[in-house]
N, CA, C and O atoms as CSV, one atom per row, in Angstrom:
chain,resi,resn,atom,element,x,y,z
A,1,MET,N,N,-81.531,27.809,40.374
A,1,MET,CA,C,-80.915,26.516,40.277
A,1,MET,C,C,-81.210,25.788,41.565
A,1,MET,O,O,-81.107,26.367,42.647
A,2,VAL,N,N,-81.570,24.539,41.464
A,2,VAL,CA,C,-81.931,23.750,42.623
A,2,VAL,C,C,-80.949,22.608,42.804
A,2,VAL,O,O,-80.546,21.967,41.834
A,3,ARG,N,N,-80.569,22.357,44.036
A,3,ARG,CA,C,-79.672,21.219,44.367
A,3,ARG,C,C,-80.571,20.107,44.973
A,3,ARG,O,O,-81.391,20.355,45.857
A,4,ILE,N,N,-80.386,18.929,44.477
A,4,ILE,CA,C,-81.103,17.792,45.010
A,4,ILE,C,C,-80.058,16.717,45.416
A,4,ILE,O,O,-79.453,16.089,44.546
A,5,PRO,N,N,-79.858,16.517,46.677
A,5,PRO,CA,C,-78.831,15.505,47.078
A,5,PRO,C,C,-79.283,14.088,46.784
A,5,PRO,O,O,-80.476,13.789,46.741
A,6,ILE,N,N,-78.331,13.252,46.590
A,6,ILE,CA,C,-78.600,11.835,46.358
A,6,ILE,C,C,-78.297,11.143,47.701
A,6,ILE,O,O,-77.177,11.237,48.203
A,7,LEU,N,N,-79.257,10.471,48.263
A,7,LEU,CA,C,-79.128,9.836,49.552
A,7,LEU,C,C,-78.519,8.413,49.417
A,7,LEU,O,O,-78.288,7.926,48.311
A,8,GLU,N,N,-78.280,7.792,50.536
A,8,GLU,CA,C,-77.582,6.499,50.549
A,8,GLU,C,C,-78.275,5.434,49.707
A,8,GLU,O,O,-77.598,4.652,49.040
A,9,GLN,N,N,-79.588,5.381,49.719
A,9,GLN,CA,C,-80.297,4.387,48.939
A,9,GLN,C,C,-80.559,4.813,47.507
A,9,GLN,O,O,-81.440,4.273,46.838
A,10,GLN,N,N,-79.784,5.789,47.041
A,10,GLN,CA,C,-79.895,6.381,45.706
A,10,GLN,C,C,-81.250,7.040,45.486
A,10,GLN,O,O,-81.745,7.108,44.361
A,11,GLN,N,N,-81.838,7.520,46.563
A,11,GLN,CA,C,-83.066,8.264,46.498
A,11,GLN,C,C,-82.786,9.754,46.532
A,11,GLN,O,O,-81.772,10.193,47.076
A,12,ALA,N,N,-83.679,10.523,45.954
A,12,ALA,CA,C,-83.545,12.005,45.987
A,12,ALA,C,C,-83.827,12.549,47.362
A,12,ALA,O,O,-84.795,12.159,48.014
A,13,GLY,N,N,-82.964,13.466,47.807
A,13,GLY,CA,C,-83.157,14.127,49.096
A,13,GLY,C,C,-84.041,15.344,48.898
A,13,GLY,O,O,-84.661,15.514,47.848
A,14,THR,N,N,-84.089,16.156,49.879
A,14,THR,CA,C,-84.866,17.402,49.874
A,14,THR,C,C,-84.170,18.454,48.984
A,14,THR,O,O,-82.995,18.761,49.187
A,15,PRO,N,N,-84.908,19.003,47.994
A,15,PRO,CA,C,-84.331,20.046,47.146
A,15,PRO,C,C,-84.098,21.285,47.921
A,15,PRO,O,O,-84.891,21.623,48.799
A,16,THR,N,N,-82.989,22.011,47.619
A,16,THR,CA,C,-82.707,23.328,48.166
A,16,THR,C,C,-82.262,24.249,47.019
A,16,THR,O,O,-81.806,23.787,45.974
A,17,ILE,N,N,-82.404,25.517,47.236
A,17,ILE,CA,C,-81.972,26.515,46.288
A,17,ILE,C,C,-80.430,26.623,46.332
A,17,ILE,O,O,-79.872,26.916,47.390
A,18,TYR,N,N,-79.735,26.393,45.200
A,18,TYR,CA,C,-78.318,26.541,45.118
A,18,TYR,C,C,-77.939,27.957,44.692
A,18,TYR,O,O,-77.000,28.543,45.230
A,19,ALA,N,N,-78.666,28.494,43.736
A,19,ALA,CA,C,-78.429,29.873,43.240
A,19,ALA,C,C,-79.665,30.360,42.531
A,19,ALA,O,O,-80.407,29.588,41.923
A,20,SER,N,N,-79.874,31.674,42.624
A,20,SER,CA,C,-81.036,32.229,41.924
A,20,SER,C,C,-80.574,33.504,41.204
A,20,SER,O,O,-79.540,34.099,41.509
A,21,ASN,N,N,-81.410,33.882,40.230
A,21,ASN,CA,C,-81.120,35.115,39.427
A,21,ASN,C,C,-79.776,35.025,38.736
A,21,ASN,O,O,-79.021,35.998,38.708
A,22,VAL,N,N,-79.467,33.851,38.172
A,22,VAL,CA,C,-78.243,33.671,37.420
A,22,VAL,C,C,-78.631,33.186,36.002
A,22,VAL,O,O,-79.204,32.105,35.865
A,23,PRO,N,N,-78.332,33.955,34.968
A,23,PRO,CA,C,-78.723,33.596,33.583
A,23,PRO,C,C,-77.746,32.598,32.985
A,23,PRO,O,O,-77.034,32.921,32.034
A,24,LEU,N,N,-77.702,31.366,33.541
A,24,LEU,CA,C,-76.749,30.367,33.064
A,24,LEU,C,C,-77.187,29.740,31.758
A,24,LEU,O,O,-78.371,29.490,31.534
A,25,ASP,N,N,-76.216,29.490,30.903
A,25,ASP,CA,C,-76.456,28.773,29.683
A,25,ASP,C,C,-76.023,27.329,29.831
A,25,ASP,O,O,-76.695,26.414,29.357
A,26,ASP,N,N,-74.873,27.131,30.507
A,26,ASP,CA,C,-74.370,25.804,30.791
A,26,ASP,C,C,-73.546,25.970,32.048
A,26,ASP,O,O,-73.141,27.071,32.420
A,27,PHE,N,N,-73.299,24.779,32.724
A,27,PHE,CA,C,-72.518,24.842,33.956
A,27,PHE,C,C,-71.840,23.496,34.183
A,27,PHE,O,O,-72.210,22.478,33.597
A,28,THR,N,N,-70.843,23.528,35.048
A,28,THR,CA,C,-70.153,22.332,35.502
A,28,THR,C,C,-69.669,22.567,36.953
A,28,THR,O,O,-69.578,23.705,37.413
A,29,PHE,N,N,-69.375,21.504,37.629
A,29,PHE,CA,C,-68.908,21.629,38.994
A,29,PHE,C,C,-67.479,21.120,39.131
A,29,PHE,O,O,-67.085,20.190,38.428
A,30,ASP,N,N,-66.694,21.722,40.032
A,30,ASP,CA,C,-65.364,21.223,40.281
A,30,ASP,C,C,-65.461,20.198,41.468
A,30,ASP,O,O,-66.541,19.946,42.003
A,31,ALA,N,N,-64.304,19.636,41.841
A,31,ALA,CA,C,-64.275,18.560,42.843
A,31,ALA,C,C,-64.699,19.090,44.235
A,31,ALA,O,O,-65.120,18.300,45.080
A,32,GLU,N,N,-64.598,20.388,44.481
A,32,GLU,CA,C,-65.013,20.955,45.746
A,32,GLU,C,C,-66.494,21.405,45.797
A,32,GLU,O,O,-66.986,21.883,46.820
A,33,GLY,N,N,-67.163,21.234,44.674
A,33,GLY,CA,C,-68.596,21.582,44.639
A,33,GLY,C,C,-68.907,22.991,44.264
A,33,GLY,O,O,-70.033,23.455,44.445
A,34,ASN,N,N,-67.869,23.722,43.714
A,34,ASN,CA,C,-68.106,25.044,43.165
A,34,ASN,C,C,-68.672,24.926,41.749
A,34,ASN,O,O,-68.267,24.072,40.961
A,35,LEU,N,N,-69.620,25.813,41.458
A,35,LEU,CA,C,-70.232,25.808,40.134
A,35,LEU,C,C,-69.491,26.785,39.239
A,35,LEU,O,O,-69.149,27.885,39.674
A,36,TYR,N,N,-69.246,26.413,38.039
A,36,TYR,CA,C,-68.695,27.312,36.998
A,36,TYR,C,C,-69.715,27.342,35.867
A,36,TYR,O,O,-70.075,26.305,35.310
A,37,GLY,N,N,-70.180,28.559,35.536
A,37,GLY,CA,C,-71.256,28.632,34.564
A,37,GLY,C,C,-70.942,29.677,33.477
A,37,GLY,O,O,-70.275,30.684,33.716
A,38,THR,N,N,-71.453,29.387,32.287
A,38,THR,CA,C,-71.396,30.343,31.180
A,38,THR,C,C,-72.702,31.127,31.158
A,38,THR,O,O,-73.779,30.556,31.324
A,39,THR,N,N,-72.604,32.416,30.957
A,39,THR,CA,C,-73.754,33.284,30.929
A,39,THR,C,C,-73.823,33.973,29.567
A,39,THR,O,O,-73.378,35.109,29.401
A,40,HIS,N,N,-74.378,33.274,28.624
A,40,HIS,CA,C,-74.474,33.781,27.240
A,40,HIS,C,C,-75.006,35.214,27.196
A,40,HIS,O,O,-74.376,36.055,26.553
A,41,PRO,N,N,-76.143,35.546,27.849
A,41,PRO,CA,C,-76.630,36.934,27.768
A,41,PRO,C,C,-75.702,37.960,28.355
A,41,PRO,O,O,-75.718,39.112,27.920
A,42,VAL,N,N,-74.876,37.586,29.343
A,42,VAL,CA,C,-74.023,38.553,30.022
A,42,VAL,C,C,-72.580,38.457,29.518
A,42,VAL,O,O,-71.755,39.308,29.849
A,43,ASN,N,N,-72.271,37.434,28.725
A,43,ASN,CA,C,-70.912,37.222,28.179
A,43,ASN,C,C,-69.856,37.068,29.246
A,43,ASN,O,O,-68.811,37.717,29.206
A,44,THR,N,N,-70.148,36.170,30.234
A,44,THR,CA,C,-69.156,35.932,31.259
A,44,THR,C,C,-69.106,34.453,31.619
A,44,THR,O,O,-69.991,33.678,31.255
A,45,VAL,N,N,-68.053,34.077,32.340
A,45,VAL,CA,C,-68.012,32.805,33.040
A,45,VAL,C,C,-67.884,33.162,34.485
A,45,VAL,O,O,-67.045,33.970,34.884
A,46,ILE,N,N,-68.771,32.515,35.297
A,46,ILE,CA,C,-68.802,32.851,36.721
A,46,ILE,C,C,-68.508,31.588,37.541
A,46,ILE,O,O,-68.694,30.453,37.102
A,47,ARG,N,N,-68.047,31.860,38.738
A,47,ARG,CA,C,-67.858,30.797,39.729
A,47,ARG,C,C,-68.815,31.109,40.903
A,47,ARG,O,O,-68.833,32.216,41.442
A,48,ILE,N,N,-69.587,30.110,41.263
A,48,ILE,CA,C,-70.442,30.286,42.446
A,48,ILE,C,C,-69.937,29.251,43.448
A,48,ILE,O,O,-70.041,28.046,43.219
A,49,ALA,N,N,-69.398,29.731,44.546
A,49,ALA,CA,C,-68.890,28.854,45.586
A,49,ALA,C,C,-70.050,28.136,46.338
A,49,ALA,O,O,-71.207,28.544,46.241
A,50,ARG,N,N,-69.728,27.119,47.046
A,50,ARG,CA,C,-70.745,26.410,47.797
A,50,ARG,C,C,-71.453,27.296,48.796
A,50,ARG,O,O,-72.614,27.061,49.132
A,51,ASN,N,N,-70.737,28.344,49.285
A,51,ASN,CA,C,-71.362,29.235,50.277
A,51,ASN,C,C,-72.177,30.355,49.579
A,51,ASN,O,O,-72.703,31.242,50.251
A,52,GLY,N,N,-72.279,30.313,48.247
A,52,GLY,CA,C,-73.063,31.280,47.507
A,52,GLY,C,C,-72.292,32.487,46.956
A,52,GLY,O,O,-72.857,33.278,46.202
A,53,THR,N,N,-71.049,32.637,47.309
A,53,THR,CA,C,-70.190,33.701,46.815
A,53,THR,C,C,-70.031,33.618,45.311
A,53,THR,O,O,-69.743,32.546,44.779
A,54,ARG,N,N,-70.213,34.727,44.617
A,54,ARG,CA,C,-70.131,34.738,43.158
A,54,ARG,C,C,-68.933,35.547,42.726
A,54,ARG,O,O,-68.642,36.595,43.303
A,55,LEU,N,N,-68.206,35.048,41.672
A,55,LEU,CA,C,-67.064,35.737,41.130
A,55,LEU,C,C,-67.048,35.574,39.608
A,55,LEU,O,O,-67.124,34.455,39.100
A,56,THR,N,N,-66.950,36.684,38.888
A,56,THR,CA,C,-66.779,36.620,37.473
A,56,THR,C,C,-65.318,36.304,37.182
A,56,THR,O,O,-64.431,37.069,37.561
A,57,ILE,N,N,-65.069,35.213,36.531
A,57,ILE,CA,C,-63.660,34.827,36.253
A,57,ILE,C,C,-63.241,35.102,34.842
A,57,ILE,O,O,-62.042,35.080,34.562
A,58,ALA,N,N,-64.157,35.361,33.925
A,58,ALA,CA,C,-63.812,35.692,32.556
A,58,ALA,C,C,-64.972,36.477,31.893
A,58,ALA,O,O,-66.139,36.354,32.263
A,59,GLY,N,N,-64.577,37.281,30.900
A,59,GLY,CA,C,-65.581,38.068,30.161
A,59,GLY,C,C,-65.117,38.199,28.739
A,59,GLY,O,O,-64.299,37.418,28.253
A,60,PRO,N,N,-65.673,39.239,28.056
A,60,PRO,CA,C,-65.334,39.431,26.654
A,60,PRO,C,C,-63.844,39.564,26.358
A,60,PRO,O,O,-63.367,39.148,25.303
A,61,GLU,N,N,-63.109,40.161,27.322
A,61,GLU,CA,C,-61.682,40.351,27.140
A,61,GLU,C,C,-60.914,39.024,26.995
A,61,GLU,O,O,-59.848,38.963,26.381
A,62,GLN,N,N,-61.509,37.946,27.596
A,62,GLN,CA,C,-60.880,36.636,27.481
A,62,GLN,C,C,-61.513,35.767,26.399
A,62,GLN,O,O,-61.224,34.575,26.299
A,63,GLY,N,N,-62.399,36.390,25.573
A,63,GLY,CA,C,-62.941,35.647,24.420
A,63,GLY,C,C,-64.147,34.807,24.701
A,63,GLY,O,O,-64.401,33.851,23.966
A,64,VAL,N,N,-64.922,35.117,25.746
A,64,VAL,CA,C,-66.100,34.297,26.043
A,64,VAL,C,C,-67.410,35.004,25.689
A,64,VAL,O,O,-68.407,34.862,26.396
A,65,ILE,N,N,-67.404,35.746,24.618
A,65,ILE,CA,C,-68.616,36.407,24.143
A,65,ILE,C,C,-69.566,35.358,23.586
A,65,ILE,O,O,-69.216,34.583,22.696
A,66,GLY,N,N,-70.778,35.353,24.132
A,66,GLY,CA,C,-71.768,34.397,23.694
A,66,GLY,C,C,-71.459,32.944,24.146
A,66,GLY,O,O,-71.830,31.978,23.479
A,67,SER,N,N,-70.808,32.836,25.236
A,67,SER,CA,C,-70.399,31.501,25.730
A,67,SER,C,C,-71.615,30.585,26.014
A,67,SER,O,O,-72.545,30.996,26.708
A,68,THR,N,N,-71.607,29.394,25.500
A,68,THR,CA,C,-72.748,28.524,25.577
A,68,THR,C,C,-72.490,27.171,26.191
A,68,THR,O,O,-73.429,26.404,26.407
A,69,ALA,N,N,-71.228,26.852,26.480
A,69,ALA,CA,C,-70.903,25.560,27.011
A,69,ALA,C,C,-69.703,25.597,27.939
A,69,ALA,O,O,-68.796,26.404,27.734
A,70,ALA,N,N,-69.675,24.738,28.962
A,70,ALA,CA,C,-68.548,24.748,29.857
A,70,ALA,C,C,-68.333,23.264,30.308
A,70,ALA,O,O,-69.288,22.522,30.541
A,71,ALA,N,N,-67.072,22.886,30.413
A,71,ALA,CA,C,-66.714,21.544,30.910
A,71,ALA,C,C,-65.292,21.580,31.439
A,71,ALA,O,O,-64.485,22.390,30.983
A,72,PHE,N,N,-64.973,20.723,32.385
A,72,PHE,CA,C,-63.618,20.623,32.900
A,72,PHE,C,C,-62.864,19.570,32.111
A,72,PHE,O,O,-63.425,18.575,31.651
A,73,THR,N,N,-61.572,19.828,31.972
A,73,THR,CA,C,-60.668,18.839,31.378
A,73,THR,C,C,-60.050,18.073,32.555
A,73,THR,O,O,-60.320,18.381,33.716
A,74,SER,N,N,-59.246,17.105,32.252
A,74,SER,CA,C,-58.588,16.335,33.313
A,74,SER,C,C,-57.508,17.127,34.021
A,74,SER,O,O,-56.999,16.670,35.044
A,75,ARG,N,N,-57.141,18.283,33.527
A,75,ARG,CA,C,-56.127,19.106,34.123
A,75,ARG,C,C,-56.682,20.313,34.844
A,75,ARG,O,O,-55.949,21.272,35.085
A,76,SER,N,N,-57.952,20.294,35.193
A,76,SER,CA,C,-58.651,21.345,35.894
A,76,SER,C,C,-58.678,22.670,35.137
A,76,SER,O,O,-58.580,23.742,35.733
A,77,PHE,N,N,-58.807,22.582,33.852
A,77,PHE,CA,C,-59.085,23.730,33.021
A,77,PHE,C,C,-60.535,23.684,32.626
A,77,PHE,O,O,-61.130,22.615,32.493
A,78,ILE,N,N,-61.107,24.884,32.438
A,78,ILE,CA,C,-62.486,24.959,31.981
A,78,ILE,C,C,-62.471,25.213,30.510
A,78,ILE,O,O,-61.791,26.134,30.058
A,79,VAL,N,N,-63.182,24.447,29.748
A,79,VAL,CA,C,-63.295,24.666,28.309
A,79,VAL,C,C,-64.625,25.369,28.051
A,79,VAL,O,O,-65.690,24.873,28.418
A,80,VAL,N,N,-64.541,26.522,27.418
A,80,VAL,CA,C,-65.742,27.300,27.119
A,80,VAL,C,C,-65.869,27.458,25.611
A,80,VAL,O,O,-64.910,27.795,24.917
A,81,ILE,N,N,-67.078,27.206,25.124
A,81,ILE,CA,C,-67.299,27.366,23.662
A,81,ILE,C,C,-68.288,28.563,23.501
A,81,ILE,O,O,-69.323,28.611,24.166
A,82,SER,N,N,-67.956,29.489,22.634
A,82,SER,CA,C,-68.820,30.636,22.366
A,82,SER,C,C,-69.473,30.581,21.046
A,82,SER,O,O,-69.088,29.780,20.193
A,83,LEU,N,N,-70.473,31.421,20.837
A,83,LEU,CA,C,-71.214,31.475,19.566
A,83,LEU,C,C,-70.358,32.018,18.452
A,83,LEU,O,O,-70.713,31.867,17.283
A,84,LEU,N,N,-69.243,32.645,18.766
A,84,LEU,CA,C,-68.351,33.160,17.715
A,84,LEU,C,C,-67.375,32.132,17.231
A,84,LEU,O,O,-66.403,32.467,16.554
A,85,SER,N,N,-67.625,30.813,17.583
A,85,SER,CA,C,-66.723,29.752,17.213
A,85,SER,C,C,-65.334,29.934,17.827
A,85,SER,O,O,-64.323,29.568,17.227
A,86,VAL,N,N,-65.304,30.495,19.010
A,86,VAL,CA,C,-64.058,30.639,19.743
A,86,VAL,C,C,-64.064,29.719,20.917
A,86,VAL,O,O,-65.022,29.643,21.685
A,87,LEU,N,N,-62.944,29.005,21.036
A,87,LEU,CA,C,-62.763,28.108,22.165
A,87,LEU,C,C,-61.808,28.783,23.129
A,87,LEU,O,O,-60.664,29.077,22.781
A,88,ALA,N,N,-62.286,29.031,24.359
A,88,ALA,CA,C,-61.418,29.626,25.360
A,88,ALA,C,C,-61.122,28.564,26.404
A,88,ALA,O,O,-62.021,27.852,26.852
A,89,ILE,N,N,-59.901,28.465,26.774
A,89,ILE,CA,C,-59.499,27.480,27.796
A,89,ILE,C,C,-59.050,28.320,29.005
A,89,ILE,O,O,-58.078,29.070,28.910
A,90,LEU,N,N,-59.749,28.195,30.126
A,90,LEU,CA,C,-59.506,29.024,31.289
A,90,LEU,C,C,-58.910,28.135,32.425
A,90,LEU,O,O,-59.331,27.003,32.661
A,91,ASP,N,N,-57.912,28.730,33.101
A,91,ASP,CA,C,-57.489,27.996,34.330
A,91,ASP,C,C,-58.411,28.426,35.476
A,91,ASP,O,O,-59.329,29.218,35.262
A,92,MET,N,N,-58.183,27.926,36.655
A,92,MET,CA,C,-59.056,28.152,37.795
A,92,MET,C,C,-59.147,29.637,38.179
A,92,MET,O,O,-60.105,30.024,38.849
A,93,ASP,N,N,-58.188,30.476,37.781
A,93,ASP,CA,C,-58.201,31.888,38.085
A,93,ASP,C,C,-58.759,32.739,36.954
A,93,ASP,O,O,-58.773,33.965,37.069
A,94,GLY,N,N,-59.218,32.134,35.868
A,94,GLY,CA,C,-59.812,32.870,34.732
A,94,GLY,C,C,-58.774,33.274,33.751
A,94,GLY,O,O,-59.105,34.010,32.821
A,95,ILE,N,N,-57.507,32.847,33.877
A,95,ILE,CA,C,-56.522,33.155,32.866
A,95,ILE,C,C,-56.812,32.337,31.620
A,95,ILE,O,O,-56.905,31.111,31.677
A,96,ALA,N,N,-56.956,33.042,30.465
A,96,ALA,CA,C,-57.488,32.415,29.297
A,96,ALA,C,C,-56.462,32.210,28.205
A,96,ALA,O,O,-55.542,33.010,28.035
A,97,GLN,N,N,-56.625,31.180,27.504
A,97,GLN,CA,C,-55.956,30.964,26.207
A,97,GLN,C,C,-57.098,30.772,25.207
A,97,GLN,O,O,-57.913,29.858,25.330
A,98,THR,N,N,-57.127,31.688,24.189
A,98,THR,CA,C,-58.234,31.659,23.247
A,98,THR,C,C,-57.756,30.932,21.977
A,98,THR,O,O,-56.672,31.220,21.470
A,99,ILE,N,N,-58.553,30.004,21.474
A,99,ILE,CA,C,-58.278,29.313,20.261
A,99,ILE,C,C,-59.428,29.516,19.285
A,99,ILE,O,O,-60.577,29.237,19.628
A,100,GLY,N,N,-59.148,29.993,18.084
A,100,GLY,CA,C,-60.212,30.234,17.150
A,100,GLY,C,C,-60.169,31.633,16.649
A,100,GLY,O,O,-59.257,32.353,17.057
A,101,PRO,N,N,-61.014,32.086,15.844
A,101,PRO,CA,C,-62.262,31.506,15.341
A,101,PRO,C,C,-62.114,30.438,14.381
A,101,PRO,O,O,-63.111,29.893,13.906
């Protein structure tokens, strides 16, 4: 994954590597610049901090098997949609509420 900053004149800055070797299917960023990504092949939701630290915040136990989409709500919850037609709503610590199938 490559990060490209937007400069003052709305021009692209110098690209840098944000993360590598991460099988992301979809991702979103929080207000602090941390990445939250779904990893369909690995069945997890991960957080990658700006400093590169990685943390698995949810897995099959929380209903994110085959997770393919991630987005934040206005209340700082991550909405994850899986291939099993399960909607998991995670808080920032990975505590899940599963809705579906």
